[in-house]
C-alpha positions in Angstrom: 0.0 0.0 0.0 1.5 3.4 -1.0 2.0 6.0 1.7 2.9 9.7 1.5 4.8 10.7 4.6 4.6 14.4 5.6 6.5 14.8 8.9 4.8 12.2 11.2 1.4 12.1 9.4 0.7 9.3 7.0 -2.0 9.5 4.4 -2.6 6.0 2.9 -3.5 6.1 -0.8 -6.3 3.5 -0.7 -7.8 4.5 -4.0 -8.1 7.3 -6.5 -10.7 10.0 -6.3 -11.7 10.4 -10.0 -14.2 7.5 -10.2 -17.7 7.0 -11.4 -20.7 7.1 -9.0 -21.1 3.3 -9.3 -17.4 2.8 -8.6 -17.5 5.2 -5.6 -20.3 3.2 -4.1 -18.4 -0.1 -4.6 -15.4 1.5 -2.9 -17.5 2.5 0.1 -19.0 -1.0 0.5 -15.5 -2.6 0.2 -13.8 -0.2 2.7 -16.7 -0.3 5.2 -15.6 -3.8 6.0 -12.3 -2.5 7.3 -13.7 0.1 9.7 -12.9 -0.8 13.3 -15.8 0.0 15.7 -14.7 -1.6 19.0 -11.6 0.4 20.1 -11.5 2.6 23.2 -9.4 5.8 23.0 -7.8 6.4 26.4 -6.1 9.7 27.5 -5.6 11.5 24.2 -3.1 14.2 24.4 -3.9 15.9 21.1 -7.5 16.1 19.8 -8.2 17.5 16.3 -11.2 18.8 14.5 -11.9 18.7 10.7 -14.3 20.7 8.6 -14.5 22.2 5.1 -16.0 25.4 3.8 -18.7 25.6 1.1 -17.3 26.3 -2.4 -17.2 30.0 -3.4 -18.5 31.3 -6.7 -15.4 29.9 -8.5 -15.9 26.5 -6.9 -12.9 26.9 -4.5 -13.3 25.5 -1.0 -11.0 25.2 2.1 -10.4 22.1 4.1 -9.2 22.7 7.6 -7.7 20.7 10.5 -7.2 22.2 14.0 -5.1 20.3 16.6 -5.8 21.1 20.2 -3.9 20.1 23.3 -6.2 18.1 25.7 -7.5 18.9 28.3 -6.4 22.5 28.0 -8.0 23.0 24.5 -5.2 25.3 23.6 -4.4 25.4 19.9 -1.3 23.5 18.8 -1.6 24.1 15.1 -4.0 25.0 12.3 -3.6 23.8 8.7 -5.7 24.7 5.7 -5.7 23.5 2.1 -7.6 25.2 -0.7 -8.7 23.8 -4.0 -11.5 23.6 -6.5 -14.4 21.2 -5.8 -15.2 19.4 -9.1 -17.6 16.7 -7.9 -21.2 17.8 -7.5 -23.0 17.1 -4.3 -24.4 13.5 -4.4 -26.2 12.2 -1.3 -24.1 9.5 0.3 -20.9 10.4 -1.6 -19.9 13.5 0.3 -16.5 12.0 1.2 -15.5 11.8 -2.5 -16.2 15.5 -2.8 -14.6 16.7 0.5 -12.0 14.2 1.6 -9.2 15.2 -0.9 -9.0 18.7 0.4 -9.3 17.5 4.0 -6.5 15.0 3.6 -4.4 17.7 1.9 -4.7 19.8 5.0 -3.9 16.8 7.2 -0.7 16.2 5.1 0.6 19.6 6.4 0.3 18.6 10.1 3.4 18.5 12.2 1.7 16.7 15.1 -0.2 13.5 14.9 -3.6 13.7 16.7 -4.7 10.9 19.0 -8.3 11.5 18.2 -10.1 13.4 15.4 -13.6 14.8 15.4 -15.1 15.4 11.9 -18.1 17.4 10.8 -19.8 14.6 9.0 -21.1 11.1 9.3 -19.1 8.0 10.3 -21.0 4.7 10.0 -24.3 6.5 10.2 -24.4 6.2 6.4 -26.4 4.0 4.0 -23.3 2.0 3.2 -21.8 2.5 6.7 -19.0 4.6 5.3 -19.3 8.3 5.7 -16.7 11.0 5.6 -15.4 10.3 9.2 -14.9 6.6 8.4 -13.3 7.4 5.0 -10.8 9.9 6.5 -10.2 7.6 9.5 -9.1 4.8 7.2 -6.9 7.0 5.0 -5.1 8.3 8.2 -5.4 5.1 10.2 -6.4 7.2 13.2 -9.4 7.2 15.6 -12.2 9.3 14.2 -15.7 10.3 15.3 -18.4 11.6 13.0 -20.2 14.7 14.5 -23.0 15.6 12.1 -25.5 18.4 12.4 -28.3 16.4 10.6 -29.3 12.8 10.0 -28.4 11.0 6.7 -30.2 7.8 7.6 -31.8 6.1 10.6 -34.3 7.2 13.2 -34.2 7.7 17.0 -36.6 8.1 19.9 -36.9 11.4 21.7 -34.2 12.4 24.2 -33.9 14.5 27.3 -33.5 18.3 27.1 -30.4 18.3 29.4 -26.9 18.2 28.1 -25.5 14.7 27.9 -28.9 13.1 27.0 -28.8 10.8 24.0 -30.9 8.4 22.0 -29.7 5.5 19.9 -29.8 6.1 16.1 -31.1 2.9 14.4 -31.3 2.0 10.8 -33.4 -1.2 10.0 -32.7 -2.3 13.6 -29.0 -1.7 13.4 -27.3 0.6 15.8 -25.4 3.2 13.7 -24.9 6.1 16.1 -26.7 8.4 18.6 -28.5 11.7 18.7 -26.7 13.6 21.5 -27.8 16.7 23.3 -24.6 18.7 23.8 -26.2 21.8 25.3 -29.6 22.3 27.0 -32.2 23.9 24.8 -30.5 23.3 21.5 -30.9 20.7 18.8 -28.9 17.5 19.2 -25.9 16.5 17.0 -25.5 13.1 15.5 -22.5 11.1 16.7 -21.3 7.9 15.0 -18.2 5.8 15.0 -15.7 6.9 12.3 -12.9 4.4 12.8 -10.9 2.8 15.6 -13.4 3.8 18.4 -16.5 2.4 19.9 -19.8 4.4 20.2 -19.8 4.7 24.0 -16.3 6.2 23.9 -17.2 8.5 20.9 -20.1 9.9 22.9 -17.9 10.4 25.9 -15.3 12.3 24.0 -17.7 14.5 22.1 -19.3 15.6 25.4 -15.8 16.3 26.9 -15.0 18.4 23.9 -18.2 20.5 24.1 -17.5 23.7 26.1 -20.7 25.7 26.1 -21.5 25.4 22.4 -23.7 23.0 20.4 -20.7 21.8 18.5 -17.5 20.3 20.1 -14.6 22.7 20.2 -12.4 20.8 17.7 -15.0 20.9 14.8 -16.2 24.4 15.8 -12.7 25.8 15.5 -12.1 23.8 12.3 -15.2 25.5 10.9 -13.8 28.9 11.7 -10.4 27.9 10.1 -12.1 26.7 7.0 -13.9 30.0 6.7 -10.7 32.0 7.1 -11.5 33.2 10.6 -8.7 31.3 12.4 -5.3 31.9 11.0 -3.2 28.9 10.0 0.4 28.6 11.4 3.2 29.1 8.8 5.7 26.7 10.4 6.1 23.6 12.5 7.8 25.3 15.4 5.0 24.0 17.7 5.8 20.4 17.1 5.4 18.2 20.2 7.7 15.3 21.0 7.4 12.4 23.5 
């Protein structure tokens, strides 16, 4: 398997991105079998968030990754990659549209995160292979999907207090959870991305929410993708040990 090594971050080239819709779905079904859903992440030192901006009038978007030191939530580094989005939006194939820019931003990282929260679905996806799972496999790192809306599945009502959740089921299969991260606001939809179990994913999303509906890592990544959080020009903040 070919790897591109940038500092300590490995991006595994599992497939090409210029594929037909039918081939993209075949890739999802094949790679979904490799997603690990039973791992427990313990004591992460660096937690990252990933998001991407909407394309501008010229079709150019920005993928961003923000690495935070845990539990201080101080920013270690911010990396952004810009490029033209050529694939139209196709429900269920968002990762083929967004992952190339996201991975380009991750290639710039000087510090390897222990856990990544991604604005998108993990296995809460018709083929159990959303953006968070796709990126998790490419990076071979623990990832959590933190989506603002449901792509598939249904859930029962949940309590109004922060920390309340309800299982998200699709045809009887547990694929994630609706999680209330702040009292009085809409829930977010948490699912396993890769190398983490659902209970741990819920735990870490709650720990990363500090007064907002969205967890800090993805909230800050959203700001970075929108140009409201400056990226660092060098790797002087590299952590060792």
